[in-house]
C-alpha positions as CSV (number, residue, x, y, z in Angstrom):
1,X,6.1,232.3,181.3
2,X,3.8,235.2,182.1
3,X,3.8,236.7,185.6
4,X,0.8,238.8,186.6
5,X,1.1,240.8,189.8
6,X,-1.9,243.1,189.4
7,X,-3.8,241.2,192.1
8,X,-0.7,240.8,194.3
9,X,-0.5,242.6,197.6
10,X,2.8,244.2,196.8
11,X,2.1,247.9,196.0
12,X,5.3,249.9,196.8
13,X,8.5,248.4,195.4
14,X,12.1,249.6,195.9
15,X,14.6,248.7,193.1
16,X,18.2,249.6,194.0
17,X,20.3,249.9,190.9
18,X,17.0,250.7,189.2
19,X,18.7,252.9,186.5
20,X,20.9,250.0,185.5
21,X,20.4,247.3,182.8
22,X,18.3,244.7,184.5
23,X,17.1,247.2,187.2
24,X,15.4,249.5,184.7
25,X,13.6,246.6,183.1
26,X,12.4,245.5,186.5
27,X,11.2,249.1,187.2
28,X,9.3,249.1,183.9
29,X,7.7,245.8,184.6
30,X,6.2,246.9,188.0
31,X,5.2,250.4,186.7
32,X,3.3,248.6,183.9
33,X,1.6,246.5,186.6
34,X,0.3,249.7,188.2
35,X,2.6,249.6,191.3
36,X,4.6,252.4,192.7
37,X,8.4,252.1,192.1
38,X,11.1,253.8,194.2
39,X,14.3,253.6,192.2
40,X,17.6,254.1,194.2
41,X,20.7,254.6,192.2
42,X,24.1,256.4,192.5
43,X,24.6,256.4,188.7
44,X,28.0,254.9,189.0
45,X,27.1,252.5,186.2
46,X,23.4,253.2,185.8
47,X,22.0,255.6,183.1
48,X,19.6,258.4,183.5
49,X,18.3,257.6,180.0
50,X,17.0,254.3,181.2
51,X,14.6,255.9,183.6
52,X,13.9,259.3,181.9
53,X,10.5,258.1,180.5
54,X,9.1,257.8,184.1
55,X,10.5,261.1,185.6
56,X,7.5,263.0,186.9
57,X,5.2,260.0,186.9
58,X,3.0,259.7,190.0
59,X,4.0,256.0,190.5
60,X,7.8,256.6,190.1
61,X,10.3,258.1,192.5
62,X,14.0,258.5,192.1
63,X,16.3,258.6,195.1
64,X,19.9,259.4,194.0
65,X,22.0,257.7,196.7
66,X,24.7,255.1,197.3
67,X,23.4,252.2,199.2
68,X,26.6,252.2,201.3
69,X,25.0,255.2,203.1
70,X,22.1,254.7,205.6
71,X,18.8,254.6,203.8
72,X,15.6,256.2,205.1
73,X,12.2,256.0,203.4
74,X,9.2,257.4,205.3
75,X,6.4,255.7,203.4
76,X,5.5,252.0,203.7
77,X,7.4,249.6,201.5
78,X,6.3,246.1,200.5
79,X,9.3,244.8,198.6
80,X,13.0,245.6,198.0
81,X,15.0,244.2,195.0
82,X,18.7,244.8,195.5
83,X,20.5,245.0,192.1
84,X,22.9,247.8,193.2
85,X,26.4,246.7,192.3
86,X,28.5,247.1,189.2
87,X,28.3,243.7,187.5
88,X,30.9,243.7,184.7
89,X,34.6,243.1,185.5
90,X,35.7,246.3,183.9
91,X,33.5,248.3,186.2
92,X,33.6,246.4,189.4
93,X,37.4,246.1,189.3
94,X,37.7,249.9,188.7
95,X,37.0,250.5,192.4
96,X,37.2,247.1,194.1
97,X,36.8,248.4,197.6
98,X,33.6,250.2,196.8
99,X,32.4,247.0,195.0
100,X,33.0,244.9,198.2
101,X,31.4,247.6,200.4
102,X,28.3,247.8,198.1
103,X,27.8,244.1,198.6
104,X,28.5,244.0,202.3
105,X,27.6,247.4,203.9
106,X,25.0,248.2,201.2
107,X,23.2,244.9,201.5
108,X,23.2,245.2,205.3
109,X,21.7,248.7,205.0
110,X,18.9,247.4,202.7
111,X,18.2,244.4,205.0
112,X,17.8,246.8,207.9
113,X,15.4,248.9,205.7
114,X,13.4,245.8,204.9
115,X,13.3,244.8,208.6
116,X,12.1,248.3,209.5
117,X,9.2,248.1,207.0
118,X,8.4,244.4,207.2
119,X,9.2,244.2,203.4
120,X,10.2,241.2,201.4
121,X,13.8,241.4,200.2
122,X,15.4,239.9,197.1
123,X,19.1,239.8,196.7
124,X,20.4,239.7,193.1
125,X,23.4,237.4,193.6
126,X,25.4,236.0,190.7
127,X,26.8,232.9,189.1
128,X,30.2,234.3,190.0
129,X,29.7,232.8,193.5
130,X,30.6,229.6,191.8
131,X,33.9,231.1,190.6
132,X,35.7,229.0,187.9
133,X,33.5,226.0,188.6
134,X,34.7,222.4,189.0
135,X,31.1,221.2,188.8
136,X,29.2,221.4,185.5
137,X,26.4,222.5,185.2
138,X,26.3,224.5,188.4
139,X,23.6,223.6,190.9
140,X,22.7,225.6,194.0
141,X,24.2,223.0,196.2
142,X,27.7,223.6,194.8
143,X,29.9,225.7,197.1
144,X,32.0,227.1,194.4
145,X,35.7,227.5,193.4
146,X,36.6,231.1,194.0
147,X,40.0,232.8,194.3
148,X,39.4,234.9,197.4
149,X,42.5,237.0,196.8
150,X,42.3,237.5,193.0
151,X,41.2,240.6,191.0
152,X,37.6,239.3,190.7
153,X,37.3,238.6,194.5
154,X,35.8,242.0,195.3
155,X,32.7,241.0,193.3
156,X,32.7,237.2,193.8
157,X,33.4,237.2,197.5
158,X,31.3,240.4,198.0
159,X,28.3,238.6,196.6
160,X,29.0,235.5,198.7
161,X,29.1,237.7,201.8
162,X,25.9,239.4,200.8
163,X,24.2,236.0,200.5
164,X,25.4,235.0,204.0
165,X,23.9,238.2,205.4
166,X,20.6,237.5,203.7
167,X,20.4,234.0,205.1
168,X,21.5,235.2,208.6
169,X,18.7,237.8,208.6
170,X,16.2,235.1,207.4
171,X,17.3,232.5,210.0
172,X,16.9,235.1,212.7
173,X,13.4,235.8,211.6
174,X,14.2,239.5,210.9
175,X,13.7,239.7,207.1
176,X,11.8,237.6,204.5
177,X,14.9,237.4,202.4
178,X,15.3,235.6,199.0
179,X,18.5,235.0,197.0
180,X,18.7,234.5,193.2
181,X,21.9,233.7,191.4
182,X,21.8,235.5,188.1
183,X,23.7,234.0,185.1
184,X,24.8,236.0,182.0
185,X,21.9,238.3,181.0
186,X,21.7,240.4,177.9
187,X,19.3,242.7,176.0
188,X,18.5,246.4,175.4
189,X,19.9,249.0,177.8
190,X,23.2,247.2,178.3
191,X,26.1,249.7,178.4
192,X,28.2,249.5,175.2
193,X,31.3,249.9,177.3
194,X,30.5,247.4,180.1
195,X,33.1,244.9,178.8
196,X,30.8,242.0,178.7
197,X,31.0,239.5,175.9
198,X,27.8,240.3,174.1
199,X,28.1,244.1,174.3
200,X,31.7,243.8,173.2
201,X,31.1,241.7,170.2
202,X,27.9,243.4,169.0
203,X,29.3,247.0,169.3
204,X,32.5,245.9,167.6
205,X,30.6,244.3,164.7
206,X,28.4,247.4,164.3
207,X,31.4,249.7,164.2
208,X,33.3,247.4,161.8
209,X,36.1,246.8,164.3
210,X,37.8,243.4,165.0
211,X,35.7,241.1,167.3
212,X,37.9,240.5,170.4
213,X,37.8,237.1,172.0
214,X,39.9,236.5,175.1
215,X,41.5,233.1,175.4
216,X,40.8,230.3,172.9
217,X,37.1,231.1,172.6
218,X,36.2,227.6,173.6
219,X,35.1,228.7,177.1
220,X,31.3,228.6,177.4
221,X,28.6,230.9,178.7
222,X,24.8,230.6,178.9
223,X,22.9,233.7,177.8
224,X,19.5,234.7,179.2
225,X,17.4,237.4,177.6
226,X,16.4,240.2,180.0
227,X,12.6,239.8,179.8
228,X,13.1,236.1,180.9
229,X,15.3,237.3,183.8
230,X,12.7,239.9,184.9
231,X,10.0,237.2,185.0
232,X,12.3,235.0,187.1
233,X,13.0,237.8,189.6
234,X,9.3,238.6,189.9
235,X,8.5,234.9,190.4
236,X,11.1,234.7,193.1
237,X,9.7,237.7,194.9
238,X,6.2,236.3,194.7
239,X,7.2,232.9,195.9
240,X,5.0,231.8,198.8
241,X,6.1,230.4,201.2
242,X,9.7,231.4,201.1
243,X,11.6,228.2,200.7
244,X,14.8,229.7,202.2
245,X,17.0,228.4,199.3
246,X,19.2,230.2,196.7
247,X,17.8,229.7,193.2
248,X,19.7,229.9,189.9
249,X,18.2,232.1,187.1
250,X,19.6,231.7,183.7
251,X,19.3,230.0,180.3
252,X,20.9,226.5,180.4
253,X,21.6,226.5,176.7
254,X,25.4,226.6,176.5
255,X,27.5,228.3,173.8
256,X,31.2,228.7,173.3
257,X,32.4,232.3,172.8
258,X,33.5,231.3,169.3
259,X,29.9,230.2,168.5
260,X,28.6,233.5,169.9
261,X,31.0,235.5,167.7
262,X,30.0,233.5,164.7
263,X,26.3,234.2,165.3
264,X,27.0,237.9,165.7
265,X,28.9,237.9,162.4
266,X,25.9,236.1,160.8
267,X,23.4,238.6,162.1
268,X,25.3,241.9,161.7
269,X,26.2,243.1,158.2
270,X,29.9,243.8,158.8
271,X,33.4,243.2,157.5
272,X,34.8,242.5,161.0
273,X,37.1,239.7,161.7
274,X,37.9,237.8,164.9
275,X,41.1,238.5,166.9
276,X,42.3,236.6,170.0
277,X,43.9,238.1,173.1
278,X,45.1,236.5,176.4
279,X,42.4,235.3,178.8
280,X,42.0,237.5,182.0
281,X,43.0,236.1,185.4
282,X,40.4,233.8,187.0
283,X,38.0,234.0,184.0
284,X,35.6,231.0,184.3
285,X,36.0,228.3,181.6
286,X,32.5,227.0,181.7
287,X,29.3,228.5,182.8
288,X,25.9,226.8,182.7
289,X,23.1,226.9,185.2
290,X,21.2,224.0,186.6
291,X,17.7,225.5,186.7
292,X,15.7,222.5,188.0
293,X,15.1,224.2,191.3
294,X,13.6,227.3,189.4
295,X,11.5,225.0,187.2
296,X,10.1,223.1,190.2
297,X,9.7,225.9,192.8
298,X,9.0,229.0,190.6
299,X,7.5,227.3,187.6
300,X,10.0,229.4,185.6
301,X,12.2,228.7,182.6
302,X,13.5,231.0,179.9
303,X,11.6,231.3,176.6
304,X,13.7,233.5,174.3
305,X,16.3,231.7,172.2
306,X,19.7,233.4,171.6
307,X,19.1,234.3,168.0
308,X,15.9,236.1,168.7
309,X,17.2,238.0,171.7
310,X,20.3,239.0,169.8
311,X,18.3,240.6,167.0
312,X,16.6,242.9,169.6
313,X,20.0,243.6,171.3
314,X,21.7,244.4,168.0
315,X,18.9,246.9,167.1
316,X,19.4,248.5,170.6
317,X,23.1,249.0,170.2
318,X,22.7,250.3,166.7
319,X,20.3,252.9,167.9
320,X,22.7,253.9,170.7
321,X,25.5,254.3,168.2
322,X,23.2,256.1,165.8
323,X,24.0,253.6,163.1
324,X,21.7,252.3,160.5
325,X,22.0,248.6,160.9
326,X,19.5,246.1,159.5
327,X,20.2,242.7,161.0
328,X,19.9,239.8,158.7
329,X,16.8,237.7,159.4
330,X,17.6,234.5,161.3
331,X,15.2,232.3,159.3
332,X,17.2,233.1,156.2
333,X,20.7,232.4,157.6
334,X,20.5,230.6,161.0
335,X,20.6,227.0,159.7
336,X,22.9,225.4,162.3
337,X,20.9,223.5,164.9
338,X,22.8,225.0,167.8
339,X,21.8,228.5,166.7
340,X,18.2,227.8,165.7
341,X,17.3,225.8,168.8
342,X,14.8,227.1,171.2
343,X,15.7,228.4,174.7
344,X,15.2,224.9,176.2
């Protein structure tokens, strides 16, 4: 799906967490559309390298600040995307209080900023609001199965609270707020040390280390390539009128972690073997989005199949590690139907 915003009325766009993985791709998209982008980031998990190419550009501005602090922007703002929160367990559990406050205090600060400027507001929520789900696939009407006192609660419950704030501001007529629930996303600019399954397996394969799988490997995830995710976020921001509903964004093709590891080993020339370790507390067993609402309301669905997206991701991680890695071509080796299938 192609989203074109050149004729859209949105001109000045704030992206919090704009130096992060998805945030930097979102900044790039809007810069390429000719809009001005104001990136807000505290660089807790974001990278200056992700935004270095735009430093000094007339249509790019960096504000280095934590969203837990009050925000003031003097010029008019048309839209705010809130992606400012550590999103991988290893990072959000490192300072769980800050994670919770980023979601609650930070989101409130941004909603107040949106109210002040009359700006549209998009909250990047997460599939983690469903916890370890008892419904499969997960639809937006499912209320979730979250351990509110567990080690993941700072993120899971923080995002649920942020959603509640957004809908309270929307119902009160104070902010045109929209909520997307993002499922597992991957692609270039992921941090090698973020602890997510794709970054873990790819970097381990490139370095010739054992591929670590937690649990049996039969747990499932659904992986959405970052360019598809950006198109979904833009479509959500451009949605008119605002339907006032949370919308899942993700790829509904479901893979076991064992299948993912097998695919990585097929694509990366390596002697790595798989090792198994205990499953972390509250780690979801199944994760697959029901995207019928996104298809109907946003006319959106992912286009990039996992094999294709992984090739680009492997090349990225190889460049970061300064390794010469030539991924094997999928048309020569990817023969299993569940690896060769398209995104939908």
